[in-house]
C-alpha positions, 0 to 999 in steps of 0.5 A: 899986118897987112898978110897980102903984102907979106905974102907977095913980098917973102913968097914962103909961108913955112908950115909947122906941124908936129907931135912934139912942143919943144922941137916944133917952138924950135923949128919955128925959132930956126926957119924964122933965124934962116930968113923965113919970114911967114910961119904957120903953127897947125893947131893939129900940133901937140900943144899948138897954143903953147907954141904960138904963145913961146914963139910971139914971146921969142919973136916979137910982136911984129913978126908973121906968125900964125896959127893954122888948121883954124877951123871952129869960131872957137878956134879962131879966138884961141888963135888970137889970144895965143898971139897969132897975127893971122889965122890959116884955115884948110877949107870953108870954115866958120873960123874964116868969118870968126877971124875977120870979126877979130881983126885977123887976116885969113888965108882960107882953104879952098879947092873948087871954084865955088869954094873960092867965092865963098871964102872971099865973100866971107872976108878971106884976105887970100886963098890957100889952094889945098890940096895943090897936088890934085891939080898942080900948076895947070889947075891953079892956071885955069882958076886963075882965069876966071878969078885974075884978083885972087891972091892963091897960096898953094898948099899940100904937095909943093916942094923945092922942085914944083915952087917956080912952076906955080909962082910962074902960074900966077900964086903969090906965095907957096905954103910948104909943110913936111918937105921943108921941115922934115923931121925937125918937128920930132927933134930931128937935124935943125943944121938940115932943116936951116939947108932947106930953108935956104933951098926954099928961100932960094927957090921963092926967089929966084 
């Protein structure tokens, strides 16, 4: 899978994290059915690896399904074994180099210029700007001055109202968790999840 092409094409990465494995899996499938083509399941979710396995079986081998909050070498290996097609980290971590070694694209977390350089040196495919809300779209714009060719994906505090501002400042895509998932990961209203998914898909395409 070419993660960078997927990010550039679809521009929205959904982040699924929750305490109820059945509801989390149902949320993944609902998002996919609603046109969200890039989904990560955070390893902080209850029974996260089983969710990834179940989603991979349901969605097939080609769907862009990844594992998030991948920190250690062991995390990277377990996520790969479960069927993750890409890895996402919240920070500079040993999992970046291990993911690259395993042949998986990595969206690596960074906030400062130093961290951007470090994660790029470790082989990251793209940079997860996290937490994006700390500096907002203007900070992303400032980072892109010294790193014009780096693919940034802001995550953390991105909502439907701010999507366009991040994309206009040069983000290749945005990552969205709770503003998109809402209570669906705890067994809440999946019809409402479909509506929110439609809103975000429209926002990144506008």
